[in-house]
C-alpha positions, 0 to 999 in steps of 0.5 A: 258459851252464848253465841253473839248475835248482832252488835256486842259492846266490846269490853263490857260483856267479855270475861277474859280467860286467855287463849281462845279461838279464831286468832283471839288471845286475851290476857291470862288470868292468875288465880289464886290472887289477892285483889286490893279492896277484896276480902275474898276472890272467886275463881275465874269463870268460863269465857262468856259472850252475850248476844245483843241484837240491834235492828236500827228500829229501837227507840226510847219508848221502851216499857223495859226502860221507862227511865231512858227517855230521849231527854234523859239520854241527852242529859247523860250524853252531855254529861259524858262529853263535858267530862272528857279531859282537855285535849281529848276531842271526839271524831266527827261521825265516829259512833261504833254503832250503825246510824248513831252519833258519837258519845250519844246514849242509844235506845236499849237493844234486845239481848239474851235474858241473862244479860241486860245491855242497858244503854251505851254511848261510844265513839272515837276520840283523839288525844295529841293526834292519836285515835282511840275509842271511848264507850260508856254503858249504863244499866241496872242491877238488883243484887248489888256489886258482882263478887270479886273475881279473878280476871274481872278487876284489878282493884276495888274501892268502896266509897264512904256513901257505899258506891263501889268502884272497880278498875281494870287495865287489860289487853287482848289480841286479834291475829297478833295485834295487841290492844290495851284497854282501861275499864272502870265499873261503878256500882251505885247505891240506886242499882245503877252500873256505869262502865266507862272504857277506853281502848287504843283501837283506831277507826281501822280497828288497829292498835295505836299503843296509846289508850286515850283516857286513863283510869282516873279520867274514866273514873271521873266520867263513871262517877258523874251523877247525871249517869245514874238511872234515878237522876232527874233530867235537869230543866231545859234539856231538850230531847235528842235530835231525830236520827239521820244519816247520809250513808256517805262513808269516809272523810270529807268537808263536813267537820264540826266547824264546817257544820257550825257555819252551815247551821248559822246560815240556816238559822239566819235564813229561817229568821229572815224568812219569817215562815209561820211554821213552828220548829221543835229546834233551830233549823240549823241543827245539822251535824256530821253524819254518823257515816263520816264527815263526807256528809251532814244531816239534820231533822226537825219537827216542822209543825206536824211534819218532819223536815230533813236536810242532807248534804253529801260530798259526792261525784254527782254530775249534772245531766247534760240532758236533764229531764225536768231539771232546772239549771241555775246560772252557776251550773247547779241543777235542781234535779228530779231523779224519779220523775212522776214518782211520789212517796209516803211515810209508814204512817201514810203522810206524803213526802215531798223532796227536792235535790240540788246538785252543785257543779262540784258534785256536792248534793243537797237533799231537802224533804218534808213529810207531813199530811198538811204543811206550809213548807212547800217546794219553793221553801224546800228549794230556798233551804237547799240553796242556803245549804249549797251557798255554805258548802263547797 
């Protein structure tokens, strides 16, 4: 057994073998067994876990994955979201990975040499009010489909073009809580391996008893041509937005609908302001924080700098005796929590930021990091006021 380190893509690396330690039990494996679509079936292997290390510093500029650019990851992410069945909605801020957005393919992590983790997109979804998870992983192999093996698949189908599709529905238990999963694994002719999986575990990692996506629905996702590593990126697909987070766990006011309204206000502001600064995407590119809907954030390239906006549901209270703070007519305050302090990026670019706290406790942070920029403090304050006027 290889001991796991860091984050392991659950359901993608584990080979179930029945009873295990630490209160964990997986579905017993029957052998010998006949598996539809398999001429022969190999015996099950010993239980295996592969270590996958994530540091939060991975990016898409990885020589080991030259095909996984930010634009490619965006095209793949769009394809997965478009393939979700009707009445299945992603849960805002529900990625299972630190600082990741739901159902957005992440940069490849480091792993043991025997295992290629590829890129994964995951998140919680709801169907008819019931939560569950969805994970899609894409990687490459050079030696074709894995031989049929007991405990690895329930059936195999070979399509006319040579694509191989394995399916499996299974269960496992942690301390008596049994979870069910549906898994579809596609071996494409170009060497791509696409695994689409769905389980009935909710945000609290408790089983709901209902897996949100069926085998057929996962099959449609896994067979999307955009997920092949060799598929070209369609024209007009932008890079993924820069990562951001607010570290504001839990539920709050920043649902996708609320963030859409906030983005519309920011776009209207920028258009009317007529600032001669080129943005790489609309100023209204905020999204629910990966930490949860108690926050929203967004980042854009503004000229040669990075403009970051964060807004957080919080119990901040404007200081009754503020030092260097400006109190507005409605009771909001522009605050300087660290008077006299200044910061800079790892590249040495100076950082200028402002903080606005509303009487409700909602906090708005706007920051520019650039060597030289036309985005000055009055503009940062105007952006913060636009955000504050669109939220509670």
